[in-house]
All heavy atoms as TSV, in Angstrom:
chain	resi	resn	atom	element	x	y	z
A	1	MET	N	N	72.464	155.427	197.987
A	1	MET	CA	C	72.820	154.399	197.021
A	1	MET	C	C	71.694	154.287	196.000
A	1	MET	O	O	70.524	154.201	196.350
A	1	MET	CB	C	73.048	153.085	197.740
A	1	MET	CG	C	73.417	151.963	196.825
A	1	MET	SD	S	73.714	150.454	197.751
A	1	MET	CE	C	75.309	150.065	197.156
A	2	ALA	N	N	72.035	154.267	194.748
A	2	ALA	CA	C	71.046	154.195	193.669
A	2	ALA	C	C	70.485	152.782	193.543
A	2	ALA	O	O	71.136	151.795	193.892
A	2	ALA	CB	C	71.688	154.613	192.354
A	3	ASP	N	N	69.260	152.725	193.042
A	3	ASP	CA	C	68.641	151.430	192.786
A	3	ASP	C	C	69.368	150.736	191.648
A	3	ASP	O	O	69.848	151.385	190.719
A	3	ASP	CB	C	67.168	151.603	192.411
A	3	ASP	CG	C	66.333	152.085	193.570
A	3	ASP	OD1	O	66.710	151.808	194.722
A	3	ASP	OD2	O	65.309	152.745	193.332
A	4	PRO	N	N	69.426	149.403	191.688
A	4	PRO	CA	C	70.039	148.687	190.562
A	4	PRO	C	C	69.216	148.900	189.291
A	4	PRO	O	O	68.029	149.173	189.341
A	4	PRO	CB	C	70.007	147.226	190.996
A	4	PRO	CG	C	69.089	147.160	192.147
A	4	PRO	CD	C	68.949	148.541	192.717
A	5	VAL	N	N	69.868	148.796	188.182
A	5	VAL	CA	C	69.198	148.970	186.894
A	5	VAL	C	C	68.142	147.892	186.733
A	5	VAL	O	O	68.404	146.709	186.937
A	5	VAL	CB	C	70.211	148.896	185.738
A	5	VAL	CG1	C	69.504	148.997	184.399
A	5	VAL	CG2	C	71.266	149.972	185.887
A	6	GLU	N	N	66.946	148.327	186.395
A	6	GLU	CA	C	65.858	147.372	186.185
A	6	GLU	C	C	65.957	146.827	184.765
A	6	GLU	O	O	66.031	147.576	183.806
A	6	GLU	CB	C	64.516	148.064	186.376
A	6	GLU	CG	C	63.358	147.126	186.266
A	6	GLU	CD	C	62.031	147.816	186.524
A	6	GLU	OE1	O	62.004	148.780	187.293
A	6	GLU	OE2	O	61.041	147.372	185.930
A	7	HIS	N	N	65.959	145.515	184.660
A	7	HIS	CA	C	66.028	144.870	183.354
A	7	HIS	C	C	64.631	144.455	182.928
A	7	HIS	O	O	63.850	143.955	183.732
A	7	HIS	CB	C	66.940	143.635	183.409
A	7	HIS	CG	C	68.357	143.971	183.667
A	7	HIS	ND1	N	69.216	144.326	182.654
A	7	HIS	CD2	C	69.060	144.058	184.815
A	7	HIS	CE1	C	70.393	144.592	183.167
A	7	HIS	NE2	N	70.325	144.439	184.484
A	8	LYS	N	N	64.340	144.667	181.666
A	8	LYS	CA	C	63.053	144.253	181.122
A	8	LYS	C	C	63.316	143.318	179.952
A	8	LYS	O	O	64.138	143.595	179.098
A	8	LYS	CB	C	62.246	145.465	180.658
A	8	LYS	CG	C	61.852	146.359	181.808
A	8	LYS	CD	C	60.997	147.492	181.338
A	8	LYS	CE	C	60.616	148.345	182.544
A	8	LYS	NZ	N	59.758	149.452	182.185
A	9	THR	N	N	62.591	142.227	179.947
A	9	THR	CA	C	62.717	141.252	178.877
A	9	THR	C	C	61.470	141.311	178.023
A	9	THR	O	O	60.354	141.254	178.529
A	9	THR	CB	C	62.885	139.832	179.466
A	9	THR	OG1	O	64.012	139.831	180.337
A	9	THR	CG2	C	63.077	138.806	178.366
A	10	PHE	N	N	61.674	141.419	176.719
A	10	PHE	CA	C	60.577	141.479	175.771
A	10	PHE	C	C	60.628	140.238	174.884
A	10	PHE	O	O	61.693	139.848	174.410
A	10	PHE	CB	C	60.691	142.729	174.892
A	10	PHE	CG	C	60.488	144.000	175.643
A	10	PHE	CD1	C	61.543	144.608	176.314
A	10	PHE	CD2	C	59.244	144.601	175.696
A	10	PHE	CE1	C	61.358	145.783	177.019
A	10	PHE	CE2	C	59.047	145.779	176.400
A	10	PHE	CZ	C	60.111	146.368	177.062
A	11	ILE	N	N	59.452	139.618	174.690
A	11	ILE	CA	C	59.351	138.462	173.802
A	11	ILE	C	C	58.117	138.632	172.920
A	11	ILE	O	O	57.210	139.385	173.242
A	11	ILE	CB	C	59.271	137.132	174.587
A	11	ILE	CG1	C	58.031	137.103	175.479
A	11	ILE	CG2	C	60.533	136.895	175.399
A	11	ILE	CD1	C	57.770	135.747	176.109
A	12	HIS	N	N	58.105	137.908	171.821
A	12	HIS	CA	C	56.947	137.954	170.929
A	12	HIS	C	C	55.787	137.195	171.562
A	12	HIS	O	O	55.957	136.084	172.070
A	12	HIS	CB	C	57.281	137.358	169.562
A	12	HIS	CG	C	58.128	138.274	168.752
A	12	HIS	ND1	N	57.609	139.315	168.026
A	12	HIS	CD2	C	59.467	138.327	168.580
A	12	HIS	CE1	C	58.581	139.968	167.435
A	12	HIS	NE2	N	59.731	139.380	167.758
A	13	ALA	N	N	54.637	137.809	171.539
A	13	ALA	CA	C	53.443	137.236	172.168
A	13	ALA	C	C	53.036	135.909	171.543
A	13	ALA	O	O	52.470	135.060	172.218
A	13	ALA	CB	C	52.284	138.225	172.095
A	14	ASP	N	N	53.325	135.732	170.268
A	14	ASP	CA	C	52.898	134.501	169.609
A	14	ASP	C	C	53.877	133.341	169.805
A	14	ASP	O	O	53.628	132.233	169.354
A	14	ASP	CB	C	52.641	134.738	168.124
A	14	ASP	CG	C	53.879	135.196	167.367
A	14	ASP	OD1	O	54.902	135.490	168.008
A	14	ASP	OD2	O	53.815	135.273	166.126
A	15	GLY	N	N	54.973	133.580	170.518
A	15	GLY	CA	C	55.958	132.539	170.744
A	15	GLY	C	C	55.627	131.642	171.918
A	15	GLY	O	O	54.808	131.963	172.782
A	16	LEU	N	N	56.278	130.513	171.970
A	16	LEU	CA	C	56.069	129.523	173.024
A	16	LEU	C	C	56.510	130.046	174.392
A	16	LEU	O	O	55.923	129.699	175.407
A	16	LEU	CB	C	56.813	128.231	172.680
A	16	LEU	CG	C	56.527	127.009	173.520
A	16	LEU	CD1	C	55.048	126.646	173.449
A	16	LEU	CD2	C	57.367	125.836	173.071
A	17	LEU	N	N	57.522	130.902	174.424
A	17	LEU	CA	C	58.000	131.428	175.703
A	17	LEU	C	C	56.916	132.203	176.441
A	17	LEU	O	O	56.875	132.193	177.672
A	17	LEU	CB	C	59.211	132.329	175.492
A	17	LEU	CG	C	60.521	131.644	175.136
A	17	LEU	CD1	C	61.612	132.680	174.865
A	17	LEU	CD2	C	60.955	130.692	176.233
A	18	ALA	N	N	56.026	132.854	175.709
A	18	ALA	CA	C	54.945	133.618	176.336
A	18	ALA	C	C	53.999	132.720	177.119
A	18	ALA	O	O	53.305	133.187	178.013
A	18	ALA	CB	C	54.169	134.390	175.276
A	19	GLU	N	N	53.996	131.454	176.810
A	19	GLU	CA	C	53.127	130.514	177.506
A	19	GLU	C	C	53.756	129.999	178.802
A	19	GLU	O	O	53.052	129.513	179.671
A	19	GLU	CB	C	52.782	129.343	176.585
A	19	GLU	CG	C	52.008	129.791	175.368
A	19	GLU	CD	C	51.641	128.666	174.421
A	19	GLU	OE1	O	51.876	127.487	174.780
A	19	GLU	OE2	O	51.131	128.961	173.339
A	20	PHE	N	N	55.066	130.136	178.934
A	20	PHE	CA	C	55.764	129.580	180.085
A	20	PHE	C	C	56.404	130.622	180.999
A	20	PHE	O	O	56.630	130.343	182.166
A	20	PHE	CB	C	56.845	128.583	179.628
A	20	PHE	CG	C	56.261	127.357	179.015
A	20	PHE	CD1	C	56.159	127.236	177.635
A	20	PHE	CD2	C	55.793	126.323	179.804
A	20	PHE	CE1	C	55.599	126.107	177.063
A	20	PHE	CE2	C	55.234	125.188	179.234
A	20	PHE	CZ	C	55.139	125.083	177.863
A	21	MET	N	N	56.717	131.782	180.467
A	21	MET	CA	C	57.375	132.821	181.262
A	21	MET	C	C	56.342	133.838	181.746
A	21	MET	O	O	55.401	134.153	181.029
A	21	MET	CB	C	58.461	133.499	180.432
A	21	MET	CG	C	59.573	132.561	180.026
A	21	MET	SD	S	60.853	133.378	179.076
A	21	MET	CE	C	61.663	134.319	180.360
A	22	CYS	N	N	56.541	134.349	182.941
A	22	CYS	CA	C	55.593	135.305	183.511
A	22	CYS	C	C	56.152	136.724	183.603
A	22	CYS	O	O	55.417	137.685	183.474
A	22	CYS	CB	C	55.183	134.865	184.913
A	22	CYS	SG	S	54.166	133.388	184.935
A	23	GLN	N	N	57.425	136.863	183.834
A	23	GLN	CA	C	58.023	138.176	184.063
A	23	GLN	C	C	58.638	138.724	182.779
A	23	GLN	O	O	59.813	139.092	182.729
A	23	GLN	CB	C	59.070	138.092	185.181
A	23	GLN	CG	C	58.478	137.728	186.523
A	23	GLN	CD	C	57.410	138.718	186.979
A	23	GLN	OE1	O	57.571	139.920	186.867
A	23	GLN	NE2	N	56.299	138.197	187.475
A	24	VAL	N	N	57.839	138.773	181.728
A	24	VAL	CA	C	58.280	139.298	180.437
A	24	VAL	C	C	57.205	140.237	179.886
A	24	VAL	O	O	56.034	140.127	180.237
A	24	VAL	CB	C	58.548	138.162	179.420
A	24	VAL	CG1	C	59.723	137.310	179.852
A	24	VAL	CG2	C	57.314	137.297	179.215
A	25	HIS	N	N	57.645	141.145	179.050
A	25	HIS	CA	C	56.727	142.043	178.361
A	25	HIS	C	C	56.495	141.484	176.957
A	25	HIS	O	O	57.394	140.892	176.363
A	25	HIS	CB	C	57.312	143.452	178.285
A	25	HIS	CG	C	57.472	144.080	179.630
A	25	HIS	ND1	N	56.458	144.742	180.260
A	25	HIS	CD2	C	58.531	144.120	180.472
A	25	HIS	CE1	C	56.879	145.183	181.429
A	25	HIS	NE2	N	58.138	144.811	181.585
A	26	LEU	N	N	55.294	141.687	176.443
A	26	LEU	CA	C	54.903	141.060	175.184
A	26	LEU	C	C	54.944	142.038	174.015
A	26	LEU	O	O	54.498	143.176	174.130
A	26	LEU	CB	C	53.491	140.486	175.316
A	26	LEU	CG	C	53.330	139.452	176.419
A	26	LEU	CD1	C	51.862	139.102	176.618
A	26	LEU	CD2	C	54.143	138.205	176.127
A	27	LEU	N	N	55.463	141.557	172.912
A	27	LEU	CA	C	55.499	142.327	171.667
A	27	LEU	C	C	54.420	141.787	170.728
A	27	LEU	O	O	54.223	140.574	170.643
A	27	LEU	CB	C	56.866	142.182	170.985
A	27	LEU	CG	C	58.075	142.664	171.781
A	27	LEU	CD1	C	59.361	142.246	171.080
A	27	LEU	CD2	C	58.022	144.168	171.942
A	28	GLU	N	N	53.761	142.685	170.037
A	28	GLU	CA	C	52.782	142.330	169.005
A	28	GLU	C	C	51.645	141.464	169.553
A	28	GLU	O	O	51.235	140.489	168.926
A	28	GLU	CB	C	53.469	141.664	167.826
A	28	GLU	CG	C	54.531	142.550	167.180
A	28	GLU	CD	C	55.270	141.879	166.038
A	28	GLU	OE1	O	54.873	140.785	165.606
A	28	GLU	OE2	O	56.256	142.463	165.588
A	29	LEU	N	N	51.131	141.836	170.697
A	29	LEU	CA	C	50.022	141.103	171.309
A	29	LEU	C	C	48.709	141.468	170.625
A	29	LEU	O	O	48.393	142.634	170.464
A	29	LEU	CB	C	49.941	141.439	172.807
A	29	LEU	CG	C	48.867	140.734	173.620
A	29	LEU	CD1	C	49.079	139.221	173.599
A	29	LEU	CD2	C	48.867	141.257	175.055
A	30	THR	N	N	47.981	140.467	170.209
A	30	THR	CA	C	46.673	140.657	169.577
A	30	THR	C	C	45.584	140.244	170.567
A	30	THR	O	O	45.857	139.483	171.510
A	30	THR	CB	C	46.537	139.795	168.313
A	30	THR	OG1	O	46.612	138.406	168.697
A	30	THR	CG2	C	47.626	140.117	167.292
A	31	PRO	N	N	44.362	140.709	170.367
A	31	PRO	CA	C	43.278	140.297	171.269
A	31	PRO	C	C	43.095	138.777	171.323
A	31	PRO	O	O	42.866	138.219	172.395
A	31	PRO	CB	C	42.050	140.991	170.691
A	31	PRO	CG	C	42.592	142.193	170.009
A	31	PRO	CD	C	43.913	141.748	169.431
A	32	GLU	N	N	43.191	138.117	170.180
A	32	GLU	CA	C	43.039	136.657	170.157
A	32	GLU	C	C	44.122	135.978	170.996
A	32	GLU	O	O	43.843	135.085	171.801
A	32	GLU	CB	C	43.089	136.145	168.721
A	32	GLU	CG	C	42.932	134.646	168.612
A	32	GLU	CD	C	42.957	134.178	167.172
A	32	GLU	OE1	O	42.145	134.685	166.372
A	32	GLU	OE2	O	43.793	133.316	166.867
A	33	ARG	N	N	45.358	136.417	170.819
A	33	ARG	CA	C	46.461	135.825	171.582
A	33	ARG	C	C	46.363	136.215	173.060
A	33	ARG	O	O	46.701	135.415	173.944
A	33	ARG	CB	C	47.801	136.267	171.000
A	33	ARG	CG	C	49.006	135.630	171.668
A	33	ARG	CD	C	49.002	134.119	171.561
A	33	ARG	NE	N	50.271	133.588	172.058
A	33	ARG	CZ	C	50.478	132.350	172.431
A	33	ARG	NH1	N	49.504	131.460	172.320
A	33	ARG	NH2	N	51.640	131.972	172.882
A	34	ALA	N	N	45.873	137.405	173.349
A	34	ALA	CA	C	45.681	137.838	174.735
A	34	ALA	C	C	44.715	136.899	175.448
A	34	ALA	O	O	44.937	136.524	176.597
A	34	ALA	CB	C	45.177	139.276	174.783
A	35	ARG	N	N	43.637	136.509	174.763
A	35	ARG	CA	C	42.671	135.571	175.353
A	35	ARG	C	C	43.329	134.217	175.627
A	35	ARG	O	O	43.104	133.603	176.667
A	35	ARG	CB	C	41.458	135.409	174.446
A	35	ARG	CG	C	40.508	136.576	174.513
A	35	ARG	CD	C	39.237	136.321	173.699
A	35	ARG	NE	N	38.730	137.561	173.182
A	35	ARG	CZ	C	39.082	138.140	172.032
A	35	ARG	NH1	N	39.930	137.538	171.233
A	35	ARG	NH2	N	38.570	139.296	171.674
A	36	GLU	N	N	44.132	133.754	174.673
A	36	GLU	CA	C	44.824	132.467	174.849
A	36	GLU	C	C	45.786	132.520	176.038
A	36	GLU	O	O	45.802	131.614	176.867
A	36	GLU	CB	C	45.614	132.108	173.586
A	36	GLU	CG	C	44.766	131.754	172.392
A	36	GLU	CD	C	45.602	131.543	171.134
A	36	GLU	OE1	O	46.853	131.731	171.185
A	36	GLU	OE2	O	45.019	131.200	170.105
A	37	LEU	N	N	46.581	133.586	176.103
A	37	LEU	CA	C	47.566	133.707	177.173
A	37	LEU	C	C	46.897	133.916	178.529
A	37	LEU	O	O	47.373	133.414	179.546
A	37	LEU	CB	C	48.547	134.845	176.881
A	37	LEU	CG	C	49.507	134.576	175.731
A	37	LEU	CD1	C	50.306	135.825	175.408
A	37	LEU	CD2	C	50.421	133.400	176.038
A	38	GLN	N	N	45.790	134.629	178.524
A	38	GLN	CA	C	45.063	134.823	179.776
A	38	GLN	C	C	44.541	133.471	180.284
A	38	GLN	O	O	44.569	133.209	181.482
A	38	GLN	CB	C	43.927	135.810	179.573
A	38	GLN	CG	C	43.428	136.413	180.858
A	38	GLN	CD	C	42.442	137.521	180.617
A	38	GLN	OE1	O	41.629	137.447	179.705
A	38	GLN	NE2	N	42.509	138.551	181.430
A	39	ASP	N	N	44.100	132.622	179.380
A	39	ASP	CA	C	43.635	131.291	179.775
A	39	ASP	C	C	44.801	130.439	180.282
A	39	ASP	O	O	44.682	129.757	181.295
A	39	ASP	CB	C	42.946	130.603	178.591
A	39	ASP	CG	C	42.356	129.263	178.986
A	39	ASP	OD1	O	41.591	129.217	179.978
A	39	ASP	OD2	O	42.668	128.268	178.320
A	40	ILE	N	N	45.932	130.503	179.605
A	40	ILE	CA	C	47.106	129.725	180.006
A	40	ILE	C	C	47.608	130.174	181.377
A	40	ILE	O	O	47.985	129.358	182.212
A	40	ILE	CB	C	48.221	129.844	178.943
A	40	ILE	CG1	C	47.777	129.127	177.657
A	40	ILE	CG2	C	49.543	129.299	179.461
A	40	ILE	CD1	C	48.641	129.412	176.452
A	41	HIS	N	N	47.615	131.481	181.616
A	41	HIS	CA	C	48.138	132.048	182.862
A	41	HIS	C	C	47.027	132.336	183.879
A	41	HIS	O	O	47.241	133.081	184.825
A	41	HIS	CB	C	48.911	133.345	182.560
A	41	HIS	CG	C	50.201	133.127	181.826
A	41	HIS	ND1	N	51.415	133.055	182.468
A	41	HIS	CD2	C	50.451	132.962	180.493
A	41	HIS	CE1	C	52.364	132.861	181.557
A	41	HIS	NE2	N	51.806	132.805	180.358
A	42	ARG	N	N	45.869	131.745	183.705
A	42	ARG	CA	C	44.701	132.065	184.534
A	42	ARG	C	C	44.922	131.828	186.022
A	42	ARG	O	O	44.308	132.474	186.848
A	42	ARG	CB	C	43.471	131.300	184.059
A	42	ARG	CG	C	43.514	129.814	184.306
A	42	ARG	CD	C	42.274	129.102	183.770
A	42	ARG	NE	N	42.458	127.664	183.793
A	42	ARG	CZ	C	42.970	126.954	182.808
A	42	ARG	NH1	N	43.351	127.557	181.704
A	42	ARG	NH2	N	43.114	125.655	182.913
A	43	GLY	N	N	45.776	130.929	186.382
A	43	GLY	CA	C	46.034	130.644	187.787
A	43	GLY	C	C	47.034	131.588	188.436
A	43	GLY	O	O	47.281	131.513	189.627
A	44	HIS	N	N	47.589	132.486	187.651
A	44	HIS	CA	C	48.598	133.412	188.162
A	44	HIS	C	C	47.942	134.730	188.548
A	44	HIS	O	O	47.095	135.245	187.828
A	44	HIS	CB	C	49.658	133.692	187.105
A	44	HIS	CG	C	50.309	132.453	186.590
A	44	HIS	ND1	N	51.104	132.452	185.477
A	44	HIS	CD2	C	50.287	131.160	187.020
A	44	HIS	CE1	C	51.550	131.232	185.242
A	44	HIS	NE2	N	51.053	130.427	186.174
A	45	HIS	N	N	48.360	135.277	189.650
A	45	HIS	CA	C	47.850	136.579	190.084
A	45	HIS	C	C	48.476	137.657	189.199
A	45	HIS	O	O	49.685	137.634	188.947
A	45	HIS	CB	C	48.218	136.811	191.553
A	45	HIS	CG	C	47.474	137.944	192.148
A	45	HIS	ND1	N	47.877	139.238	191.987
A	45	HIS	CD2	C	46.336	137.982	192.875
A	45	HIS	CE1	C	47.036	140.039	192.609
A	45	HIS	NE2	N	46.082	139.293	193.151
A	46	PRO	N	N	47.684	138.607	188.705
A	46	PRO	CA	C	48.216	139.646	187.810
A	46	PRO	C	C	49.386	140.443	188.402
A	46	PRO	O	O	50.234	140.921	187.662
A	46	PRO	CB	C	47.018	140.556	187.552
A	46	PRO	CG	C	45.834	139.690	187.772
A	46	PRO	CD	C	46.241	138.715	188.851
A	47	ASP	N	N	49.449	140.574	189.718
A	47	ASP	CA	C	50.569	141.293	190.326
A	47	ASP	C	C	51.883	140.531	190.208
A	47	ASP	O	O	52.955	141.121	190.305
A	47	ASP	CB	C	50.295	141.570	191.804
A	47	ASP	CG	C	49.219	142.615	192.012
A	47	ASP	OD1	O	48.928	143.376	191.065
A	47	ASP	OD2	O	48.661	142.667	193.118
A	48	ASP	N	N	51.800	139.230	190.002
A	48	ASP	CA	C	52.991	138.394	189.913
A	48	ASP	C	C	53.286	137.922	188.492
A	48	ASP	O	O	54.302	137.271	188.267
A	48	ASP	CB	C	52.833	137.161	190.808
A	48	ASP	CG	C	52.646	137.526	192.262
A	48	ASP	OD1	O	53.238	138.532	192.704
A	48	ASP	OD2	O	51.896	136.815	192.958
A	49	CYS	N	N	52.405	138.225	187.551
A	49	CYS	CA	C	52.539	137.704	186.189
A	49	CYS	C	C	52.277	138.826	185.186
A	49	CYS	O	O	51.132	139.210	184.952
A	49	CYS	CB	C	51.550	136.555	185.994
A	49	CYS	SG	S	51.604	135.814	184.350
A	50	LEU	N	N	53.343	139.334	184.590
A	50	LEU	CA	C	53.195	140.417	183.619
A	50	LEU	C	C	52.409	139.982	182.384
A	50	LEU	O	O	51.687	140.782	181.796
A	50	LEU	CB	C	54.567	140.943	183.194
A	50	LEU	CG	C	55.353	141.699	184.252
A	50	LEU	CD1	C	56.753	142.020	183.737
A	50	LEU	CD2	C	54.625	142.954	184.662
A	51	VAL	N	N	52.536	138.727	182.005
A	51	VAL	CA	C	51.807	138.233	180.835
A	51	VAL	C	C	50.302	138.310	181.091
A	51	VAL	O	O	49.545	138.803	180.254
A	51	VAL	CB	C	52.249	136.798	180.472
A	51	VAL	CG1	C	51.370	136.206	179.387
A	51	VAL	CG2	C	53.707	136.788	180.043
A	52	HIS	N	N	49.873	137.845	182.248
A	52	HIS	CA	C	48.457	137.910	182.617
A	52	HIS	C	C	47.996	139.367	182.643
A	52	HIS	O	O	46.927	139.704	182.123
A	52	HIS	CB	C	48.260	137.261	183.995
A	52	HIS	CG	C	46.844	137.177	184.434
A	52	HIS	ND1	N	46.227	135.979	184.667
A	52	HIS	CD2	C	45.908	138.132	184.671
A	52	HIS	CE1	C	44.969	136.211	185.043
A	52	HIS	NE2	N	44.772	137.510	185.054
A	53	LEU	N	N	48.805	140.240	183.226
A	53	LEU	CA	C	48.456	141.653	183.350
A	53	LEU	C	C	48.369	142.337	181.985
A	53	LEU	O	O	47.411	143.056	181.705
A	53	LEU	CB	C	49.482	142.363	184.230
A	53	LEU	CG	C	49.240	143.831	184.507
A	53	LEU	CD1	C	47.917	144.033	185.242
A	53	LEU	CD2	C	50.389	144.409	185.305
A	54	GLU	N	N	49.340	142.116	181.132
A	54	GLU	CA	C	49.313	142.748	179.808
A	54	GLU	C	C	48.159	142.234	178.955
A	54	GLU	O	O	47.535	142.994	178.219
A	54	GLU	CB	C	50.649	142.548	179.094
A	54	GLU	CG	C	51.749	143.389	179.689
A	54	GLU	CD	C	53.015	143.408	178.866
A	54	GLU	OE1	O	52.989	142.980	177.680
A	54	GLU	OE2	O	54.034	143.869	179.386
A	55	ALA	N	N	47.858	140.951	179.062
A	55	ALA	CA	C	46.724	140.394	178.324
A	55	ALA	C	C	45.425	141.016	178.806
A	55	ALA	O	O	44.574	141.417	178.006
A	55	ALA	CB	C	46.686	138.875	178.467
A	56	ALA	N	N	45.271	141.119	180.113
A	56	ALA	CA	C	44.058	141.710	180.676
A	56	ALA	C	C	43.917	143.173	180.285
A	56	ALA	O	O	42.816	143.633	179.943
A	56	ALA	CB	C	44.065	141.566	182.198
A	57	CYS	N	N	45.003	143.910	180.306
A	57	CYS	CA	C	44.968	145.336	179.922
A	57	CYS	C	C	44.548	145.504	178.467
A	57	CYS	O	O	43.738	146.358	178.146
A	57	CYS	CB	C	46.326	145.980	180.154
A	57	CYS	SG	S	46.682	146.319	181.868
A	58	LEU	N	N	45.119	144.693	177.584
A	58	LEU	CA	C	44.770	144.800	176.174
A	58	LEU	C	C	43.289	144.531	175.966
A	58	LEU	O	O	42.601	145.253	175.261
A	58	LEU	CB	C	45.594	143.842	175.327
A	58	LEU	CG	C	45.306	143.964	173.833
A	58	LEU	CD1	C	46.576	144.137	173.042
A	58	LEU	CD2	C	44.503	142.794	173.328
A	59	LEU	N	N	42.785	143.490	176.617
A	59	LEU	CA	C	41.373	143.146	176.451
A	59	LEU	C	C	40.451	144.188	177.094
A	59	LEU	O	O	39.399	144.485	176.563
A	59	LEU	CB	C	41.100	141.758	177.028
A	59	LEU	CG	C	41.806	140.619	176.293
A	59	LEU	CD1	C	41.640	139.316	177.049
A	59	LEU	CD2	C	41.284	140.506	174.874
A	60	LEU	N	N	40.887	144.767	178.201
A	60	LEU	CA	C	40.084	145.775	178.889
A	60	LEU	C	C	40.020	147.075	178.079
A	60	LEU	O	O	38.950	147.664	177.917
A	60	LEU	CB	C	40.663	146.065	180.277
A	60	LEU	CG	C	39.946	147.126	181.089
A	60	LEU	CD1	C	38.548	146.631	181.458
A	60	LEU	CD2	C	40.741	147.445	182.342
A	61	LEU	N	N	41.154	147.500	177.567
A	61	LEU	CA	C	41.218	148.764	176.830
A	61	LEU	C	C	40.716	148.635	175.400
A	61	LEU	O	O	40.343	149.627	174.788
A	61	LEU	CB	C	42.641	149.298	176.827
A	61	LEU	CG	C	43.197	149.675	178.200
A	61	LEU	CD1	C	44.657	150.070	178.080
A	61	LEU	CD2	C	42.376	150.789	178.818
A	62	GLY	N	N	40.755	147.459	174.872
A	62	GLY	CA	C	40.320	147.236	173.500
A	62	GLY	C	C	41.470	147.345	172.530
A	62	GLY	O	O	42.533	147.909	172.825
A	63	GLU	N	N	41.277	146.802	171.398
A	63	GLU	CA	C	42.319	146.719	170.371
A	63	GLU	C	C	42.793	148.093	169.906
A	63	GLU	O	O	43.952	148.289	169.604
A	63	GLU	CB	C	41.771	145.928	169.194
A	63	GLU	CG	C	42.759	145.658	168.105
A	63	GLU	CD	C	42.168	144.803	167.007
A	63	GLU	OE1	O	41.046	144.285	167.174
A	63	GLU	OE2	O	42.822	144.654	165.988
A	64	ASP	N	N	41.918	149.077	169.856
A	64	ASP	CA	C	42.278	150.401	169.350
A	64	ASP	C	C	43.238	151.138	170.258
A	64	ASP	O	O	43.944	152.041	169.818
A	64	ASP	CB	C	41.014	151.244	169.150
A	64	ASP	CG	C	40.107	150.661	168.102
A	64	ASP	OD1	O	40.620	149.993	167.181
A	64	ASP	OD2	O	38.888	150.837	168.206
A	65	ALA	N	N	43.291	150.776	171.532
A	65	ALA	CA	C	44.174	151.456	172.469
A	65	ALA	C	C	45.642	151.105	172.253
A	65	ALA	O	O	46.515	151.807	172.706
A	65	ALA	CB	C	43.767	151.121	173.900
A	66	TRP	N	N	45.910	149.996	171.575
A	66	TRP	CA	C	47.290	149.577	171.378
A	66	TRP	C	C	47.689	149.959	170.002
A	66	TRP	O	O	48.581	149.988	169.427
A	66	TRP	CB	C	47.427	148.078	171.602
A	66	TRP	CG	C	47.103	147.733	173.006
A	66	TRP	CD1	C	45.866	147.518	173.526
A	66	TRP	CD2	C	47.982	147.611	174.124
A	66	TRP	NE1	N	45.929	147.259	174.871
A	66	TRP	CE2	C	47.215	147.311	175.265
A	66	TRP	CE3	C	49.347	147.733	174.261
A	66	TRP	CZ2	C	47.786	147.124	176.500
A	66	TRP	CZ3	C	49.887	147.538	175.494
A	66	TRP	CH2	C	49.118	147.234	176.611
């Protein structure tokens, strides 16, 4: 039996939803906004919060990597 289709939700990083939703992928994430979102989602474990994980990755790799 095949795995069910995985759905991915994308939202703009500068929107309010990025501050409240965890299981979404971010569009147009900037280092400044990554810092803000990382602070907002600081209590969430990166394995459970895609926003925290994407913010951390952007800051770790640097702006030129994106």
